[in-house]
N, C-alpha and C positions, 0 to 999 in steps of 0.2 A: 204647433203641428208636428204630426209624426206620421211617417210613411211606413205602412205595414207590409211586409213581405208574405209570401205564400205560407211559410212555415207558421206564422202567426195565425193567419186566416184559418189554415186547416186545424190547428190546435184549438182555435176558438170554437169552430164548428164542432169539434169533438169533445168539447167541454172541459179543456184543460184548465185547471184552477189559475195557472199563472197568467193566462190571458186576461181572465176577468179581473184579477188583482191589478194587472197593468192598466187596463182601461179605467178603472176606478181611481187609481193613483194619479192618472193623468185626464181626469174627466173634463177639465177645461180646455183641452187641446182639440184640434180637428184632426181626424184621422183619414189619410189619404190611401186609397187602394190602387196602386198602379195597374193599368190595364193587364200587363203580363201576368201578375200575381193573381188578379181577379179571374183572369181566363184559366189559369192552372187550377184554380179551386173548382170553378164551375165545370170544367172539362172532367176533372177527377170525379165530381158528383155524377156527371152523366155517364162516366164509365163505370161506376160502382153499381152492381146489380141492386143494391139497396139505397142508392144515392136518390137525391130529389133536387134537381136544379132550381125549381121554383122556390123552394124552401130555403136552400142556401142563399139565394138572392134576397129573399126576405130577411134572413137572419143577418145578413150583411148590410142592410139598407142604412144603417147609421153611419157608414163610411162614404167618402166622395171618390169615385172612380176617376183616376187621372189617365188621360189619353197619352200615349207616347208616339212619336213620330221620327222623323229624319233627324231633327235636332238632338233628341234623346238618344238616338242610336249612335250618333257621333260622340256625345258626351260619354256613353257606356265604352266606347272604343279607347277614349283618352283615359278613362279610369283603368281599364285592363292594362294599358301601357304603363301607366304610373305604378300599378302594382308589380308589373315586370314579370318575366317568365319563370323566376324563382318563387313566386307567390302562388296562391291558389288559382285554379282555372275558373273563371267566371263564365258559366253558361249563358246564353243569350238573355233568358228571363232574369237572372241574378245581375247581369251587367245592367239591364234596363231599370231594374228596380234601385239599384244603387245610384244610377243616373237620375232617376227622379228625385232621389234624396238631395243630390247635389244641385239639381236645377231649383228645387224648393227651398233650399239652404234648410233642410230639416233632417233629423236623424232617421235612419232606416232601423225600424224594430224587427229583429230577427233572432233565430237561434240556428240558422243555417251555417254549418262549419266553414263554408267558403266566404260568406259574408262577414263572420265573426272573426275570422282569421286575423292575427295581428297585422299582417301585411296589408290586408284590406282596410283595417281600422286606421292605419296610418294615412289613408288618402279619402276615406268616406266615414262620415259621422254614423256609427252604428251603435244602437242601443240594445243590449241583450235582455230579453225579457224573462229568460230562465237560463240556468247553467247546467 
């Protein structure tokens, strides 16, 4: 199982080769789309004059959307505390995405600098799909 963050999903929709390669090399895994990452992508499509929300939903239909709630929010706070004030600042969505990874005991697939930061990697299993 792999948890995909918004950077991955956006790159996938934009046809970045690294995402297709990653999916093919992990084809036997389940792919989880945390609701905050999924929302970020769909809102971006809705805001883009050339975006197409229905098409983006269809293009991401191979993934499983994972709902977040109170418990996930609390885990996100614990992760931010474990990273500490000298580490990267995890915005709400990034914190929730990291928390989904922890809840599911699965790596978060990302190229986001805050999630791939060494201090974040000390407390969250992060799998970089491109460098």
